[in-house]
C-alpha positions as CSV (number, residue, x, y, z in Angstrom):
1,M,0.0,0.0,0.0
2,I,2.8,2.4,0.9
3,L,4.7,1.4,-2.3
4,G,1.5,2.1,-4.3
5,K,1.2,5.6,-2.8
6,F,4.9,6.2,-3.5
7,W,4.5,5.4,-7.2
8,S,1.3,7.5,-7.3
9,A,3.2,10.4,-6.0
10,I,6.0,9.8,-8.5
11,R,3.5,9.7,-11.4
12,A,1.9,12.9,-10.1
13,Q,5.2,14.7,-10.2
14,V,6.0,13.4,-13.6
15,N,2.6,14.5,-14.9
16,K,3.2,17.9,-13.3
17,I,6.6,18.2,-15.1
18,A,5.0,17.1,-18.4
19,N,2.2,19.6,-18.0
20,I,4.9,22.4,-17.6
21,F,6.5,21.4,-20.9
22,W,3.1,21.0,-22.6
23,E,2.1,24.5,-21.5
24,A,5.4,26.0,-22.5
25,D,5.2,24.9,-26.1
26,P,2.0,22.8,-26.9
27,I,2.6,22.9,-30.6
28,A,6.0,21.3,-30.2
29,Q,4.4,18.7,-28.0
30,M,1.8,18.0,-30.6
31,Q,4.4,17.7,-33.3
32,Y,6.4,15.4,-31.1
33,E,3.4,13.2,-30.5
34,Y,2.7,13.3,-34.2
35,D,6.2,12.3,-35.1
36,T,6.1,9.5,-32.6
37,A,2.8,8.2,-34.1
38,V,4.3,8.4,-37.6
39,E,7.3,6.3,-36.5
40,Q,4.9,3.8,-34.9
41,M,2.9,3.8,-38.1
42,K,6.1,3.0,-40.0
43,D,6.8,0.1,-37.7
44,G,3.1,-1.0,-38.1
45,R,3.4,-0.9,-41.8
46,Q,6.6,-3.0,-41.8
47,G,4.8,-5.5,-39.6
48,L,1.8,-5.5,-41.9
49,E,4.2,-6.1,-44.9
50,T,5.7,-9.1,-43.0
51,Y,2.3,-10.4,-42.2
52,R,1.2,-10.0,-45.8
53,A,4.2,-12.1,-46.8
54,L,2.9,-14.9,-44.5
55,V,-0.5,-14.6,-46.1
56,E,1.1,-14.9,-49.6
57,R,3.0,-18.0,-48.5
58,V,-0.2,-19.6,-47.2
59,T,-2.0,-18.6,-50.4
60,R,0.7,-20.3,-52.4
61,Q,0.4,-23.4,-50.2
62,V,-3.3,-23.4,-50.8
63,T,-2.9,-23.0,-54.5
64,T,-0.3,-25.8,-54.6
65,G,-2.5,-28.0,-52.4
66,R,-5.4,-27.5,-54.7
67,D,-3.4,-28.5,-57.7
68,H,-2.0,-31.5,-55.7
69,V,-5.5,-32.6,-54.7
70,Q,-6.8,-32.3,-58.2
71,K,-3.9,-34.3,-59.5
72,L,-4.4,-37.1,-56.9
73,E,-8.1,-37.2,-57.6
74,A,-7.4,-37.6,-61.3
75,Q,-4.8,-40.3,-60.7
76,T,-7.1,-42.2,-58.4
77,K,-9.9,-42.2,-61.0
78,A,-7.4,-43.3,-63.7
79,Y,-6.2,-46.2,-61.7
80,L,-9.8,-47.2,-60.9
81,K,-10.7,-47.2,-64.6
82,A,-7.6,-49.2,-65.3
83,G,-8.6,-51.8,-62.7
84,E,-5.6,-51.1,-60.5
85,R,-7.4,-51.0,-57.2
86,D,-4.3,-51.3,-55.1
87,A,-2.7,-48.3,-56.8
88,A,-6.0,-46.4,-56.8
89,A,-6.3,-47.1,-53.1
90,K,-2.8,-45.7,-52.4
91,F,-3.6,-42.5,-54.4
92,A,-7.0,-42.3,-52.7
93,L,-5.4,-42.3,-49.3
94,E,-2.9,-39.7,-50.3
95,F,-5.8,-37.7,-51.8
96,Q,-7.7,-37.7,-48.5
97,K,-4.6,-36.6,-46.6
98,A,-3.9,-33.8,-49.2
99,K,-7.5,-32.8,-49.1
100,K,-7.4,-32.5,-45.3
101,D,-4.2,-30.4,-45.5
102,L,-5.8,-28.2,-48.1
103,A,-8.8,-27.6,-45.9
104,A,-6.5,-26.7,-43.0
105,N,-4.5,-24.3,-45.2
106,E,-7.7,-22.8,-46.6
107,Q,-8.9,-22.2,-43.1
108,Q,-5.7,-20.6,-42.1
109,L,-5.7,-18.5,-45.3
110,T,-9.2,-17.2,-44.5
111,M,-8.2,-16.4,-41.0
112,H,-5.0,-14.6,-42.1
113,E,-6.7,-12.7,-44.9
114,E,-9.3,-11.5,-42.4
115,A,-6.6,-10.5,-39.9
116,Y,-4.6,-8.8,-42.6
117,G,-7.7,-6.9,-43.8
118,N,-8.5,-5.7,-40.3
119,S,-4.9,-4.6,-39.7
120,L,-4.9,-2.9,-43.0
121,K,-8.1,-1.0,-42.2
122,K,-6.7,0.1,-38.8
123,I,-3.5,1.4,-40.4
124,Q,-5.4,3.1,-43.1
125,H,-7.7,4.7,-40.5
126,A,-4.7,5.7,-38.3
127,T,-3.0,7.2,-41.4
128,K,-6.1,9.2,-42.1
129,K,-6.3,10.4,-38.5
130,L,-2.6,11.3,-38.6
131,G,-3.3,13.4,-41.7
132,E,-6.1,15.2,-39.8
133,V,-3.8,15.6,-36.8
134,K,-1.1,17.2,-39.1
135,E,-3.7,19.6,-40.4
136,K,-4.8,20.4,-36.9
137,I,-1.2,21.0,-35.9
138,Q,-0.7,23.4,-38.8
139,K,-4.0,25.1,-38.0
140,Y,-3.4,25.4,-34.3
141,D,0.2,26.6,-34.9
142,A,-1.2,29.4,-37.2
143,E,-4.0,30.2,-34.8
144,L,-1.7,30.3,-31.8
145,K,0.8,32.6,-33.6
146,M,-2.1,34.8,-34.7
147,S,-3.6,34.9,-31.3
148,A,-0.2,35.7,-29.8
149,A,0.2,38.5,-32.3
150,E,-3.3,39.8,-31.5
151,A,-2.5,39.7,-27.8
152,E,0.7,41.7,-28.4
153,V,-1.2,44.2,-30.5
154,A,-3.9,44.5,-27.8
155,K,-1.2,44.9,-25.2
156,L,0.5,47.6,-27.3
157,A,-2.8,49.3,-27.8
158,Q,-3.4,49.3,-24.0
159,S,0.1,50.7,-23.5
160,F,-0.7,53.6,-25.8
161,N,-4.0,54.2,-24.2
162,M,-3.8,57.7,-22.8
163,D,-5.8,56.8,-19.8
164,I,-4.8,58.4,-16.5
165,T,-4.3,54.9,-15.0
166,T,-1.5,54.1,-17.4
167,D,2.1,55.3,-17.4
168,F,1.5,57.2,-20.7
169,G,-1.6,58.8,-19.1
170,Q,0.4,59.9,-16.1
171,I,3.2,61.3,-18.3
172,E,0.6,63.1,-20.3
173,E,-0.9,64.7,-17.2
174,V,2.6,65.9,-16.2
175,I,3.1,67.4,-19.6
176,Q,-0.3,69.1,-19.6
177,G,0.5,70.4,-16.1
178,K,3.7,72.0,-17.3
179,I,1.9,73.4,-20.3
180,D,-0.7,74.9,-18.1
181,K,1.9,76.5,-15.8
182,N,3.7,77.9,-18.8
183,R,0.5,79.3,-20.2
184,A,-0.3,80.8,-16.8
185,K,3.1,82.5,-16.7
186,V,2.4,84.0,-20.2
187,R,-1.0,85.1,-19.1
188,V,0.2,86.8,-16.0
189,A,3.0,88.5,-17.8
190,A,0.5,89.6,-20.5
191,D,-1.9,90.9,-17.8
192,L,0.9,92.8,-16.0
193,S,2.1,94.1,-19.4
194,Q,-1.4,95.4,-20.1
195,E,-1.7,97.0,-16.7
196,G,1.6,98.9,-17.3
197,I,0.5,100.0,-20.7
198,E,-2.7,101.4,-19.4
199,S,-0.9,103.4,-16.8
200,I,1.5,104.7,-19.4
201,K,-1.3,105.6,-21.8
202,A,-3.2,107.4,-19.0
203,E,0.0,109.3,-18.1
204,E,0.6,110.2,-21.7
205,K,-3.0,111.3,-22.1
206,M,-2.7,113.5,-19.0
207,E,0.5,115.1,-20.1
208,K,-1.0,115.7,-23.5
209,Q,-4.0,117.4,-21.9
210,M,-1.8,119.5,-19.7
211,A,0.2,120.6,-22.7
212,E,-2.9,121.4,-24.6
213,D,-4.2,123.5,-21.6
214,A,-0.8,125.3,-21.3
215,L,-0.9,126.1,-25.0
216,S,-4.5,127.4,-24.8
217,Q,-3.5,129.6,-21.8
218,F,-0.6,130.9,-23.7
219,E,-2.8,131.8,-26.7
220,V,-5.1,133.7,-24.4
221,E,-2.2,135.6,-22.8
222,L,-1.0,136.6,-26.3
223,G,-4.5,137.7,-27.2
224,L,-4.7,135.1,-29.9
225,R,-7.8,133.7,-28.4
226,S,-10.4,135.2,-26.1
227,P,-11.0,133.8,-22.7
228,E,-14.7,133.5,-23.4
229,T,-14.2,131.1,-26.2
230,T,-11.4,129.2,-24.6
231,K,-12.0,126.7,-21.8
232,L,-9.1,127.2,-19.4
233,P,-8.3,125.2,-16.3
234,D,-8.9,126.7,-12.8
235,A,-5.4,127.8,-12.4
236,T,-5.6,130.0,-15.6
237,K,-8.8,131.6,-14.5
238,E,-7.3,132.6,-11.2
239,L,-4.3,134.0,-13.0
240,G,-6.5,136.3,-15.2
241,P,-7.7,138.9,-12.7
242,A,-4.3,139.3,-11.2
243,V,-2.8,140.1,-14.5
244,T,-5.6,142.6,-15.2
245,G,-5.0,144.3,-11.9
246,E,-1.4,144.6,-12.6
247,K,-2.1,146.2,-15.9
248,A,-4.5,148.7,-14.2
249,T,-1.8,149.8,-11.7
250,E,0.6,150.3,-14.5
251,T,-2.0,152.5,-16.3
252,S,-2.6,154.7,-13.3
253,H,1.0,155.4,-12.8
254,G,1.3,156.3,-16.4
């Protein structure tokens, strides 16, 4: 009982190792089994040829025995017609013996022919099955290679899937983050630039207005324009009466 368990454990380990090899390269295992079956088929065919040689020998013995029986039968009849009973009896005895041997040989021939026919059918059937196995090996080999290629393509497609859960997706997120930061810097710089430009424009506008006011005041002072038609700033209006009073004092002294 212990020895039986030991051998069972050994067979289990051997099967486990065999399964590892089969799973590693099943096509190679199928090809190996096919090649082994082909070699066995070759041996079976040689055995069938040897057996057929036996059938041919028995067939030849049957053919020879039939000829011998016919000859003995003819000789027995001839001696009987000639009145040679002793000689006819001798050939008659030999005829019976030959006929008995012929019957045995014919029985063996029938048996051997049947056995040969059965073996031939088995080998023919096995040969057909081997052809089908060969086609399956080629088919499975092609399908296995195709499925492996499809799996690689699918894996490659998954690798290039820009999902956030993949490495490419994470890298893309980092790149997009950097792009966003760069764009933010550009936007802030642009906003600050616009703010400075607005201040500069406002200052330039103010200076332009002050220059225009100064020019208008100068035109009034020269008498080129009347104060009534010229809109002067408050400082100019206050300056007007003082100038007028100064001119009046000068007139009185004159």
